[in-house]
Structure formats: structure tokens, C-alpha cells
C-alpha positions in Angstrom: -104.1 61.7 -64.1 -107.3 60.5 -62.6 -108.7 62.4 -59.7 -109.0 60.5 -56.5 -112.2 61.2 -54.6 -112.8 60.2 -51.0 -115.3 61.0 -48.3 -115.1 64.6 -47.2 -114.3 63.3 -43.7 -111.3 61.3 -44.8 -109.8 63.2 -47.7 -106.5 64.8 -46.8 -105.3 68.0 -48.5 -101.6 68.8 -48.7 -101.9 72.1 -50.7 -102.3 75.5 -48.9 -105.3 77.7 -49.7 -103.3 80.8 -49.0 -100.3 82.5 -50.6 -98.3 85.7 -50.6 -97.0 87.8 -53.4 -99.7 86.6 -55.9 -99.1 89.5 -58.2 -95.3 89.2 -58.5 -94.4 89.3 -62.2 -97.8 90.5 -63.4 -97.7 92.7 -66.5 -100.3 95.4 -65.7 -99.6 98.5 -67.9 -102.5 97.8 -70.3 -105.0 96.8 -67.7 -107.9 98.8 -66.2 -106.4 100.0 -62.9 -109.8 100.2 -61.2 -110.8 96.7 -62.2 -107.4 95.3 -61.2 -107.5 97.0 -57.8 -110.9 95.5 -57.1 -109.8 92.0 -58.2 -106.7 92.2 -56.0 -108.8 93.3 -53.0 -111.4 90.5 -53.6 -108.8 87.7 -54.0 -106.9 88.8 -50.8 -104.4 86.1 -49.8 -106.4 83.2 -51.3 -104.2 81.1 -53.5 -105.8 81.7 -56.9 -106.3 83.9 -59.9 -108.9 86.5 -60.8 -109.8 87.4 -64.4 -112.1 90.1 -65.7 -113.1 90.4 -69.3 -115.1 92.7 -71.5 -117.3 90.2 -73.3 -118.2 92.6 -76.1 -114.6 92.6 -77.4 -112.5 89.9 -75.6 -110.3 92.4 -73.9 -108.9 91.3 -70.6 -109.5 94.1 -68.2 -107.5 92.6 -65.4 -105.6 89.3 -64.8 -104.3 88.9 -61.2 -101.7 86.2 -60.6 -100.9 85.8 -64.3 -98.6 82.8 -63.7 -101.6 80.7 -62.5 -104.1 82.2 -65.0 -101.8 81.3 -67.9 -100.9 77.8 -66.6 -102.1 74.5 -68.2 -105.2 74.8 -65.9 -106.9 72.1 -63.9 -109.9 69.9 -63.9 -112.9 72.1 -64.6 -115.1 70.4 -62.0 -118.8 71.4 -62.4 -118.1 74.4 -64.7 -117.9 71.7 -67.5 -121.7 71.5 -67.1 -122.0 74.8 -69.1 -120.6 73.1 -72.1 -122.6 70.0 -71.7 -125.9 71.9 -71.2 -125.3 73.9 -74.4 -124.5 70.7 -76.3 -127.7 69.0 -75.0 -129.8 72.1 -75.9 -128.3 72.3 -79.4 -129.0 68.7 -80.0 -132.6 69.0 -78.9 -132.2 66.5 -76.0 -133.6 68.9 -73.5 -135.1 72.4 -73.0 -134.8 74.3 -69.7 -138.0 72.9 -68.3 -137.8 69.3 -69.7 -138.1 66.9 -66.8 -135.3 64.3 -67.1 -135.8 61.0 -65.3 -133.0 60.2 -62.9 -134.5 57.0 -61.7 -136.7 56.1 -58.7 -139.4 58.4 -59.9 -137.1 61.4 -59.5 -137.1 64.1 -62.3 -135.1 67.3 -62.7 -135.1 70.2 -65.1 -132.0 71.9 -66.6 -132.7 75.1 -64.5 -132.7 73.2 -61.2 -129.8 70.9 -62.3 -127.6 73.9 -63.0 -128.7 75.7 -59.8 -127.8 72.8 -57.6 -125.1 71.3 -59.8 -126.7 67.9 -59.9 -124.1 65.3 -61.1 -126.6 62.5 -62.0 -128.5 64.9 -64.3 -125.4 65.8 -66.3 -124.1 62.2 -66.3 -127.4 61.3 -67.9 -127.1 64.1 -70.5 -123.5 63.0 -71.3 -124.5 59.4 -71.9 -127.4 60.6 -74.2 -125.0 62.8 -76.2 -122.1 60.2 -76.4 -118.4 61.0 -76.2 -118.0 62.2 -79.8 -120.7 64.8 -79.6 -119.6 65.9 -76.1 -116.0 66.4 -77.4 -117.2 68.1 -80.6 -119.1 70.8 -78.7 -116.4 71.2 -76.1 -113.9 71.9 -78.8 -116.2 74.3 -80.6 -116.6 76.2 -77.3 -112.8 76.6 -77.0 -111.7 73.7 -74.8 -108.5 72.1 -75.9 -107.2 75.2 -77.7 -105.5 78.4 -76.7 -108.0 81.1 -75.7 -105.7 84.1 -76.0 -104.3 85.9 -79.0 -100.5 86.1 -78.7 -100.6 86.2 -74.9 -97.0 85.4 -73.9 -96.8 82.5 -71.5 -100.3 81.1 -72.1 -100.3 77.4 -71.9 -102.8 74.9 -73.3 -105.4 73.0 -71.4 -106.4 69.5 -72.5 -109.5 67.9 -73.9 -108.8 64.1 -74.3 -109.3 62.3 -77.6 -110.7 59.2 -75.9 -113.5 58.7 -73.5 -112.7 58.1 -69.8 -112.7 54.3 -69.2 -116.1 52.9 -68.2 -114.7 51.7 -64.9 -113.8 55.3 -64.1 -117.2 56.7 -65.0 -116.9 57.1 -68.7 -118.4 60.1 -70.5 -120.9 60.6 -67.6 -118.0 61.4 -65.3 -116.5 63.7 -67.9 -119.8 65.6 -68.1 -120.4 66.0 -64.4 -116.9 66.6 -63.0 -114.9 67.3 -66.1 -112.7 64.3 -65.1 -109.6 63.8 -67.4 -110.2 67.4 -68.8 -107.8 70.3 -68.1 -109.3 73.7 -68.5 -107.6 77.1 -68.1 -109.2 80.2 -66.5 -108.9 81.9 -69.9 -110.8 79.1 -71.7 -113.6 79.4 -69.1 -113.6 83.2 -69.5 -113.9 83.0 -73.3 -116.8 80.5 -73.1 -118.7 82.6 -70.5 -118.0 85.7 -72.6 -119.6 84.0 -75.6 -122.7 83.2 -73.5 -122.8 86.8 -72.3 -122.5 88.4 -75.7 -124.9 86.2 -77.7 -122.5 83.7 -79.3 -119.2 85.3 -80.4 -116.2 83.4 -79.2 -113.5 86.0 -79.1 -109.8 85.5 -78.9 -108.9 87.0 -75.5 -106.4 89.8 -75.7 -104.3 91.3 -72.9 -103.0 94.8 -73.8 -99.5 95.3 -72.6 -99.3 99.1 -72.9 -101.6 102.2 -73.2 -100.9 102.3 -77.0 -102.3 98.8 -77.2 -105.5 100.0 -75.7 -105.7 102.9 -78.2 -105.3 100.6 -81.2 -107.3 97.7 -79.8 -109.3 95.6 -82.3 -111.4 92.6 -81.3 -110.4 89.3 -82.9 -113.2 86.7 -83.5 -112.2 83.1 -83.2 -115.6 81.8 -84.4 -119.3 82.5 -84.2 -121.3 80.0 -82.2 -124.9 79.2 -83.1 -126.0 79.5 -79.4 -128.1 82.7 -79.4 -131.4 80.7 -79.4 -130.0 78.6 -76.5 -129.0 81.4 -74.2 -132.6 82.1 -73.0 -132.7 78.4 -72.0 -129.4 78.7 -70.1 -129.8 82.0 -68.3 -132.6 81.0 -65.8 -130.4 78.2 -64.5 -127.2 80.4 -64.4 -129.1 83.1 -62.5 -130.6 80.5 -60.1 -127.1 79.4 -59.3 -126.6 82.8 -57.7 -130.1 83.4 -56.4 -130.5 80.2 -54.4 -128.0 77.6 -55.7 -124.4 76.8 -55.2 -123.2 80.4 -55.6 -125.7 82.0 -53.3 -122.7 83.0 -51.1 -122.1 85.8 -53.7 -125.2 87.6 -52.4 -123.7 88.0 -49.0 -121.4 90.7 -50.6 -123.4 92.0 -53.5 -127.1 92.3 -54.7 -127.2 95.4 -56.8 -127.7 93.8 -60.2 -128.1 90.3 -61.6 -125.1 87.9 -61.8 -125.3 84.6 -63.7 -122.7 81.9 -63.4 -121.5 78.4 -62.5 -119.4 77.0 -59.6 -117.1 74.1 -59.6 -115.4 72.1 -56.8 -113.3 69.0 -57.0 -109.9 67.7 -55.9 -106.9 65.8 -57.2 -103.9 64.4 -55.3 -104.3 66.5 -52.2 -105.3 69.7 -54.0 -108.8 71.1 -54.0 -110.0 73.4 -56.9 -112.7 76.1 -56.6 -114.1 77.7 -59.7 -116.6 80.4 -60.4 -117.2 81.8 -63.9 -119.9 84.4 -64.3 -121.2 87.5 -66.1 -123.1 90.5 -64.7 -125.6 92.9 -66.2 -124.3 96.2 -64.9 -125.5 99.7 -65.6 -122.5 100.2 -67.9 -122.7 96.9 -69.8 -121.8 93.3 -69.2 -118.6 92.1 -67.5 -117.3 88.5 -67.2 -115.3 87.3 -64.2 -113.5 84.0 -63.5 -112.0 83.2 -60.1 -110.1 80.0 -59.8 -108.7 78.9 -56.5 -106.3 76.1 -55.5 -105.6 74.8 -52.0 -107.1 72.7 -49.3 -110.3 72.5 -47.4 -111.1 76.3 -47.4 -110.9 76.2 -51.2 -114.2 75.4 -53.1 -116.6 76.9 -55.7 -118.9 78.8 -53.3 -115.8 80.5 -51.9 -114.8 81.7 -55.4 -118.4 82.9 -55.8 -118.2 84.8 -52.5 -115.0 86.5 -53.7 -116.7 87.4 -56.9 -119.4 89.2 -54.9 -116.6 91.1 -53.1 -115.1 92.0 -56.5 -118.4 93.6 -57.6 -118.8 95.3 -54.3 -115.3 96.8 -54.6 -116.0 98.0 -58.1 -119.3 99.6 -57.0 -117.6 101.3 -54.1 -115.2 102.8 -56.7 -118.2 104.1 -58.7 -117.2 101.9 -61.6 -120.8 101.2 -62.5 -121.8 104.9 -62.6 -122.4 105.8 -66.2 -120.4 108.8 -67.4 -122.1 111.7 -69.2 -123.0 110.7 -72.8 -122.5 107.0 -72.1 -124.5 104.5 -74.2 -124.5 101.0 -72.7 -123.7 98.0 -74.9 -126.8 96.2 -75.9 -126.4 92.5 -76.6 -128.8 91.5 -79.4 -131.2 88.8 -78.3 -130.9 87.0 -81.7 -127.8 88.2 -83.5 -127.1 87.0 -87.0 -124.8 84.0 -86.6 -123.1 81.3 -88.6 -124.0 77.8 -87.5 -121.3 75.7 -86.0 -119.8 73.4 -88.5 -116.9 72.1 -87.5 -130.8 68.5 -52.7 -131.0 65.5 -54.9 -130.5 61.7 -54.9 -126.9 62.3 -56.0 -125.0 65.1 -54.4 -123.9 67.9 -56.8 -120.3 69.0 -57.0 -120.3 72.6 -56.3 
């Protein structure tokens, strides 16, 4: 179904941004209790789901509101720009500091386009790539397939086989808003984890019991040839938090760097707010995804604000204090990988 977009002054929302009993039915025995408690505290009564992942293994540390997390997902909004940016970098269309002409003498670099979520920039990249290449890379990055390994109840998002009709914006609209795409929180978490760890796309696993943790073994879906691209991506993802669309995170947390991407859009009276990120903590990297559904109070910067609350809650619980004998995970800058085979003149969507 095509999203209907109207002026922010006339669009009417029928969904509620708040809900009770979000954790009803969650299976929690195999989760990290400290991480889960912090995620529940951060989410509060916002209608949404919070996901925390160890990017070095694909283990889900906490999944709050599992019914929504495992649902068919929703339009990814501007989080789709991560996939498009990686595709354009891989194809050599841009580097992080390449000025891209957006018309009228206006130019923008990848770093600034990510920071401010500029739609016209990513529409331009999408048209340069063409639908077939955009879809190829999106599929390689895990969109259109299950992200988890034998996670009961996980449903499949959707990446269409055909380009959005030109009258509805074509591939450009698909690359700026993710229109006609349905992405799940787990799919975004797996992609951000691959960026955080240097290119390994893990199957996400959700332990169900303590014995599952003791016998846990990571399962690799595929190795992505993105290690050389990550230094081109990180400045923009960090700028998102430093001064861009996720700067609301810093109202709650500033202790260590967080890099991510927001997304805001709406469909048939429901607004979506996304924020996928990873953080360089004293005890290694952690990936978070917060996805919100609702009305006017729901948007990407709100998801970023709650992510800051999540990190603050973990810090207050001394989660980032290294234990005696701890050796932090070091993500290699250039791991050995197998190449993949198979404001602005236009407002950004946050």
C-alpha cells in the first residue's frame, strides 16, 4: 500500500503513540536482565519495541515487545538511506566528501546528507544506481529475508520485485523514504550490526533459556564486502547524533560515541519513528533499534531520545564498567572478507 503524505498541518493520525502491557507474552529467560530492564525503562509507555544486539555474535540481548519486533515490519522511512549509501559507495558513485549536485547550484556530501537526512540527495543516488542495483544491495544487506535463526514467530518484511511507478516517485522515492518497502526491526538490527562489526551479517539469535546461552554459537549468514566503506559511513552516522536528526539522544547521554540513523514517515493514519544505532562502549560495541508506532508524538528523533535514555539507564546500572580481566572486543578495521556475489532545498525525512 502506498503511503499517503500530506502537510504536517493537515495530516490526521488515528493511531495512539502510547500503550500498556507492551511486554505481555515476551520470552525473556535467555535475555540479559540488565539490558532488558534498561530497554523497558527507556521505552516507557511509548507504543513500540526496543531491540539490543551484540554485533560481534548476532545474539539478541533484549527484545522488548516481541510481538511488534517480530511483526512484518513497516516502511523503513529514512533508515533505508543506510542501504542506499553503502550501495552508492560500493559502486564508486560517491565518497563521503563527494559534492553531489542537487540543482540550483546546491551541492551536498554524503556526511551532511546522512546527518540531515536529505531526501533529494538520496533520490539522486537512487536514480544513479537504478532499481536493479538498489534491490541487489538491499537484498544482500538482508532486506526481504528473515533476519533471525529459528526465532519463533518472526515474520518476513518485503522488498518489492518491481520499481515504484514513476508517478509515485520511482526508485528515488524508494531510496529516500523506503516507500513500498517493509522492513522489520530485526532486519535493521542485523544491517547495523554488520556495519558495527566490519561486514559480517549474522543471523540474529534469541536464546530462550540459560542453557542456550552456555552453548551459544554465532551463525553467519554472509560476509559483506563493506569493510572499506565503513570509514566513509561513520562520519555521517556520527554526525546524525552530534548535530543532525538524532541530536535529541545527547539530551540523555554523552559518555561515548553513538552512530546511527533516524527515520520518520506515515501511512494511513499511523506515524513511524525509527532509530538504529551502535555505540562504542568501554566493554565493546552494542547495537540498538527502537521502532515506534503512533500519532504525532511518534517520530525518529523521539526514538533517538529514548535510545539515549537506554544508554543512560545501562550506565547507571554500571553495565559499561569493565570487569576484572575483561578484554574488550576489537573490531578489525580491514577484516578478511569475501566479496558480495550474489536545512536543505528539500526537507529531509527524519
